[in-house]
DRENDO-1510 file (C-alpha; in Angstrom, 1 decimal, always signed):
<recs>
REC; n; res; u; v; w
REC; 1; MET; +9.1; +18.8; -14.1 .
REC; 2; GLU; +7.5; +18.3; -10.6 .
REC; 3; HIS; +9.1; +19.5; -7.4 .
REC; 4; ARG; +8.0; +19.8; -3.8 .
REC; 5; ALA; +7.8; +23.1; -1.9 .
REC; 6; LYS; +6.6; +24.1; +1.5 .
REC; 7; THR; +3.7; +22.9; +3.6 .
REC; 8; LEU; +0.5; +25.0; +3.8 .
REC; 9; THR; -1.9; +25.0; +6.8 .
REC; 10; VAL; -5.6; +25.9; +6.2 .
REC; 11; GLY; -7.9; +26.4; +9.1 .
REC; 12; ASP; -6.9; +24.8; +12.4 .
REC; 13; ASP; -6.0; +21.3; +11.3 .
REC; 14; LEU; -5.6; +20.9; +7.6 .
REC; 15; THR; -1.9; +20.8; +6.6 .
REC; 16; PHE; -1.0; +20.3; +2.9 .
REC; 17; GLU; +2.2; +19.3; +1.2 .
REC; 18; VAL; +2.5; +21.7; -1.7 .
REC; 19; ARG; +3.7; +20.2; -5.0 .
REC; 20; ARG; +4.4; +22.3; -8.0 .
REC; 21; SER; +4.8; +21.1; -11.6 .
REC; 22; SER; +5.6; +22.8; -14.8 .
REC; 23; ARG; +3.4; +20.2; -16.6 .
REC; 24; ARG; +0.3; +21.0; -14.5 .
REC; 25; GLU; -2.3; +23.5; -15.7 .
REC; 26; THR; -4.9; +23.2; -13.0 .
REC; 27; LEU; -5.1; +23.1; -9.2 .
REC; 28; GLY; -5.8; +19.8; -7.4 .
REC; 29; ILE; -6.1; +18.2; -4.0 .
REC; 30; THR; -5.3; +14.6; -3.1 .
REC; 31; VAL; -6.3; +13.0; +0.1 .
REC; 32; ASP; -4.2; +9.9; +0.5 .
REC; 33; ARG; -5.5; +6.8; +2.3 .
REC; 34; ASP; -3.1; +7.5; +5.2 .
REC; 35; GLY; -4.8; +10.9; +5.7 .
REC; 36; SER; -2.0; +13.0; +4.2 .
REC; 37; LEU; -3.1; +16.0; +2.1 .
REC; 38; ILE; -1.4; +17.1; -1.1 .
REC; 39; LEU; -2.1; +20.5; -2.9 .
REC; 40; SER; -0.9; +20.3; -6.5 .
REC; 41; LEU; -0.3; +23.7; -8.2 .
REC; 42; PRO; +1.1; +24.9; -11.6 .
REC; 43; ASP; +4.5; +26.5; -11.3 .
REC; 44; ASN; +3.2; +30.0; -11.8 .
REC; 45; CYS; +0.2; +29.7; -9.4 .
REC; 46; PRO; +0.5; +32.1; -6.4 .
REC; 47; LEU; +0.4; +30.2; -3.1 .
REC; 48; GLU; -2.5; +32.4; -1.9 .
REC; 49; GLU; -4.5; +31.2; -4.8 .
REC; 50; GLY; -3.8; +27.6; -3.7 .
REC; 51; ARG; -4.8; +28.6; -0.2 .
REC; 52; ALA; -8.2; +30.0; -1.4 .
REC; 53; TYR; -8.8; +26.8; -3.4 .
REC; 54; ALA; -8.1; +24.6; -0.4 .
REC; 55; GLU; -10.4; +26.7; +1.8 .
REC; 56; GLU; -13.1; +26.3; -0.8 .
REC; 57; LYS; -12.7; +22.5; -0.7 .
REC; 58; GLN; -12.7; +22.1; +3.1 .
REC; 59; PHE; -16.0; +20.3; +3.3 .
REC; 60; TRP; -15.0; +17.9; +0.6 .
REC; 61; ILE; -11.7; +17.3; +2.3 .
REC; 62; TYR; -13.3; +16.6; +5.7 .
REC; 63; THR; -15.7; +14.1; +4.0 .
REC; 64; LYS; -12.7; +12.3; +2.4 .
REC; 65; LEU; -10.8; +12.2; +5.6 .
REC; 66; ALA; -13.9; +10.6; +7.3 .
REC; 67; GLU; -14.0; +8.0; +4.5 .
REC; 68; ARG; -10.3; +7.3; +4.9 .
REC; 69; LYS; -10.7; +6.6; +8.6 .
REC; 70; LEU; -13.3; +4.0; +7.8 .
REC; 71; LEU; -11.0; +2.5; +5.1 .
REC; 72; ARG; -8.1; +2.2; +7.5 .
REC; 73; ARG; -9.9; +0.1; +10.1 .
REC; 74; PRO; -7.3; -2.4; +11.4 .
REC; 75; THR; -7.5; -6.0; +10.1 .
REC; 76; ARG; -5.8; -9.1; +11.6 .
REC; 77; PRO; -2.6; -10.2; +10.0 .
REC; 78; LYS; -2.8; -13.4; +8.0 .
REC; 79; ARG; -1.2; -16.5; +9.6 .
REC; 80; TYR; -1.7; -18.9; +6.6 .
REC; 81; VAL; -3.2; -21.7; +8.6 .
REC; 82; GLU; -5.6; -24.4; +7.6 .
REC; 83; GLY; -9.2; -23.0; +7.0 .
REC; 84; GLU; -8.1; -19.3; +7.0 .
REC; 85; GLY; -10.1; -17.1; +4.7 .
REC; 86; HIS; -8.6; -15.1; +1.8 .
REC; 87; TYR; -10.6; -12.9; -0.5 .
REC; 88; TYR; -10.9; -12.9; -4.3 .
REC; 89; LEU; -13.5; -10.7; -6.0 .
REC; 90; GLY; -15.3; -10.1; -2.7 .
REC; 91; ARG; -15.7; -13.8; -1.7 .
REC; 92; SER; -13.7; -15.4; +1.1 .
REC; 93; TYR; -12.2; -18.8; +0.1 .
REC; 94; ARG; -10.7; -21.1; +2.7 .
REC; 95; LEU; -7.1; -22.1; +2.7 .
REC; 96; LYS; -6.0; -25.8; +2.5 .
REC; 97; LEU; -2.3; -26.8; +3.1 .
REC; 98; ILE; -1.2; -29.6; +0.8 .
REC; 99; ASP; +1.7; -31.9; +1.3 .
REC; 100; ASP; +2.9; -32.1; -2.3 .
REC; 101; ALA; +6.4; -30.7; -3.0 .
REC; 102; ARG; +6.7; -31.8; -6.6 .
REC; 103; PRO; +8.2; -29.0; -8.7 .
REC; 104; ASP; +5.3; -29.2; -11.3 .
REC; 105; VAL; +2.8; -28.4; -8.5 .
REC; 106; PRO; +2.2; -24.6; -8.2 .
REC; 107; PRO; +2.9; -23.2; -4.8 .
REC; 108; LEU; -0.6; -21.6; -4.7 .
REC; 109; ARG; -3.7; -22.0; -6.7 .
REC; 110; LEU; -7.5; -21.5; -6.3 .
REC; 111; TYR; -9.0; -24.9; -7.0 .
REC; 112; ARG; -12.6; -26.0; -6.5 .
REC; 113; GLY; -13.4; -23.2; -4.2 .
REC; 114; ARG; -10.3; -23.6; -2.0 .
REC; 115; TRP; -6.9; -22.0; -1.9 .
REC; 116; CYS; -4.4; -24.7; -2.1 .
REC; 117; LEU; -1.0; -23.8; -0.7 .
REC; 118; ARG; +1.9; -26.2; -0.6 .
REC; 119; ALA; +2.9; -26.7; +3.0 .
REC; 120; ASP; +6.6; -26.4; +2.1 .
REC; 121; GLU; +5.9; -22.9; +0.7 .
REC; 122; ARG; +4.0; -21.6; +3.7 .
REC; 123; GLU; +7.0; -19.5; +4.7 .
REC; 124; HIS; +6.6; -17.6; +1.4 .
REC; 125; ALA; +2.8; -17.5; +1.4 .
REC; 126; ASP; +2.8; -13.6; +1.4 .
REC; 127; GLU; +4.8; -13.6; -1.8 .
REC; 128; HIS; +2.7; -16.3; -3.5 .
REC; 129; PHE; -0.6; -14.6; -2.7 .
REC; 130; ARG; +0.7; -11.3; -4.0 .
REC; 131; SER; +2.0; -12.8; -7.1 .
REC; 132; TRP; -1.3; -14.7; -7.7 .
REC; 133; TYR; -3.3; -11.5; -7.2 .
REC; 134; VAL; -1.1; -9.5; -9.6 .
REC; 135; SER; -1.2; -12.1; -12.3 .
REC; 136; HIS; -4.9; -12.8; -12.2 .
REC; 137; GLY; -5.7; -9.1; -11.4 .
REC; 138; GLN; -3.9; -8.1; -14.6 .
REC; 139; ASP; -6.1; -10.3; -16.8 .
REC; 140; TYR; -9.3; -9.4; -15.0 .
REC; 141; ILE; -8.8; -5.7; -14.9 .
REC; 142; GLU; -7.6; -5.5; -18.5 .
REC; 143; ASP; -10.9; -7.2; -19.4 .
REC; 144; ARG; -12.9; -4.6; -17.4 .
REC; 145; VAL; -11.0; -1.8; -19.0 .
REC; 146; GLU; -11.7; -3.1; -22.5 .
REC; 147; ARG; -15.4; -3.4; -21.6 .
REC; 148; TYR; -15.7; +0.2; -20.6 .
REC; 149; ALA; -13.3; +1.7; -23.2 .
REC; 150; ASN; -15.9; +2.4; -25.9 .
REC; 151; ARG; -18.5; +3.6; -23.5 .
REC; 152; LEU; -16.1; +6.1; -22.0 .
REC; 153; GLU; -14.4; +6.9; -25.4 .
REC; 154; VAL; -10.9; +6.4; -24.1 .
REC; 155; ASP; -7.9; +4.5; -25.3 .
REC; 156; PRO; -5.5; +3.9; -22.3 .
REC; 157; SER; -1.8; +3.5; -23.2 .
REC; 158; GLY; -1.5; +0.7; -20.8 .
REC; 159; VAL; -2.9; -1.1; -17.7 .
REC; 160; LYS; -0.6; -2.0; -14.8 .
REC; 161; VAL; -1.5; -4.0; -11.6 .
REC; 162; ARG; +1.1; -3.3; -8.9 .
REC; 163; PRO; +1.5; -1.9; -5.3 .
REC; 164; LEU; +0.1; +1.6; -5.0 .
REC; 165; GLY; +0.5; +2.3; -1.3 .
REC; 166; TYR; -2.8; +3.5; +0.0 .
REC; 167; ARG; -4.5; +4.1; -3.4 .
REC; 168; TRP; -6.8; +1.8; -5.2 .
REC; 169; GLY; -5.8; +3.2; -8.5 .
REC; 170; SER; -4.2; +6.1; -10.4 .
REC; 171; CYS; -3.9; +7.5; -13.9 .
REC; 172; SER; -0.5; +8.5; -15.1 .
REC; 173; PRO; +0.2; +11.5; -17.3 .
REC; 174; ASP; +1.1; +9.2; -20.2 .
REC; 175; GLY; -2.4; +7.6; -20.1 .
REC; 176; THR; -1.4; +4.4; -18.2 .
REC; 177; LEU; -4.0; +3.2; -15.8 .
REC; 178; ASN; -2.5; +1.8; -12.5 .
REC; 179; PHE; -4.4; -0.4; -10.1 .
REC; 180; HIS; -3.4; -1.7; -6.7 .
REC; 181; TRP; -3.1; -5.5; -6.7 .
REC; 182; ARG; -5.4; -5.6; -3.7 .
REC; 183; SER; -8.2; -4.3; -5.9 .
REC; 184; ILE; -8.9; -7.8; -7.1 .
REC; 185; LEU; -9.9; -8.7; -3.5 .
REC; 186; LEU; -12.9; -6.3; -3.8 .
REC; 187; PRO; -16.4; -7.4; -5.0 .
REC; 188; ALA; -16.7; -7.2; -8.7 .
REC; 189; ARG; -19.0; -4.2; -8.6 .
REC; 190; LEU; -16.4; -2.2; -6.6 .
REC; 191; VAL; -13.6; -3.3; -9.0 .
REC; 192; ASP; -15.7; -1.8; -11.8 .
REC; 193; TYR; -16.1; +1.4; -9.9 .
REC; 194; VAL; -12.3; +1.7; -9.4 .
REC; 195; VAL; -11.8; +1.0; -13.1 .
REC; 196; VAL; -14.3; +3.5; -14.3 .
REC; 197; HIS; -13.1; +6.1; -11.9 .
REC; 198; GLU; -9.5; +5.9; -13.2 .
REC; 199; MET; -10.6; +5.7; -16.8 .
REC; 200; VAL; -12.6; +8.9; -16.5 .
REC; 201; HIS; -9.4; +10.6; -15.4 .
REC; 202; LEU; -8.2; +10.2; -19.0 .
REC; 203; HIS; -10.8; +12.9; -19.8 .
REC; 204; GLU; -11.0; +14.8; -16.6 .
REC; 205; PRO; -7.9; +15.2; -14.3 .
REC; 206; ARG; -9.8; +16.8; -11.4 .
REC; 207; HIS; -12.7; +15.5; -9.3 .
REC; 208; ASP; -14.9; +18.3; -10.4 .
REC; 209; ASP; -18.5; +18.3; -11.7 .
REC; 210; ALA; -17.5; +17.4; -15.2 .
REC; 211; PHE; -15.6; +14.3; -13.8 .
REC; 212; TRP; -18.5; +13.0; -11.8 .
REC; 213; MET; -21.0; +13.6; -14.7 .
REC; 214; ARG; -18.9; +11.3; -16.9 .
REC; 215; VAL; -18.7; +8.7; -14.1 .
REC; 216; GLU; -22.5; +8.8; -13.7 .
REC; 217; ARG; -23.1; +8.4; -17.4 .
REC; 218; ALA; -21.0; +5.2; -17.4 .
REC; 219; MET; -22.2; +4.0; -14.0 .
REC; 220; PRO; -25.5; +5.5; -12.9 .
REC; 221; ASP; -25.3; +4.0; -9.4 .
REC; 222; TYR; -21.7; +5.1; -8.8 .
REC; 223; GLU; -22.5; +7.0; -5.6 .
REC; 224; ARG; -23.7; +3.7; -3.9 .
REC; 225; ARG; -20.5; +1.9; -5.1 .
REC; 226; LYS; -18.3; +4.8; -4.0 .
REC; 227; ARG; -19.9; +4.8; -0.6 .
REC; 228; GLU; -19.5; +1.0; -0.3 .
REC; 229; LEU; -15.8; +1.3; -1.2 .
REC; 230; ALA; -15.3; +3.9; +1.5 .
REC; 231; GLU; -17.2; +1.9; +4.2 .
REC; 232; GLU; -16.1; -1.6; +3.3 .
REC; 233; GLY; -12.7; -1.2; +1.5 .
REC; 234; GLY; -10.7; -1.4; +4.7 .
REC; 235; GLY; -11.9; -5.0; +5.2 .
REC; 236; TYR; -10.1; -6.0; +2.0 .
REC; 237; PHE; -7.1; -3.6; +2.3 .
</recs>
């Protein structure tokens, strides 16, 4: 059972939300994309041990916060007008508004290199794009998970594509892999990095040396992809 406790300040400017869980056996730190810090502790772990762990990880934390700042660069809101670009697997496709309100015509489709949105559905364009990305992202990411499953020697209990706040992906305690529907906007090489990253968590819950060694064995150039995601991810998010 997980419950939240107090906050903990380390140094001059690092404030953590402390979360304790009876299911947890190790200490961990999460840097969310909004810059918030979470220190996860087992129920029986003294707070001072958590403080020492956080102090030890300060350089890593500041590095992650710098990456999050790049990730959160503001982007212009979509207006869904003729010729506007919308991403899919790293490529921007132009939007075409079509005057065809027949019920058998889908409200949105990617056809011959163009997004085709029914003009009468423009008011609901946000919903249609999100639904399209979830549906196609599910198929695409399931395929990528299957590709890496043998190499990583894992058997996920499930794959879900859904909203995840400021996270690209997560691994649930029951072995379910979760991916933000916006992941499908990324270039394919970065989608693969997110997939491999979360799959390795089925072996290694923490971002320690053992974790990154497994990532590197499956993806020798992971550091370059990781850096690209930190530097360019905001443009797709």
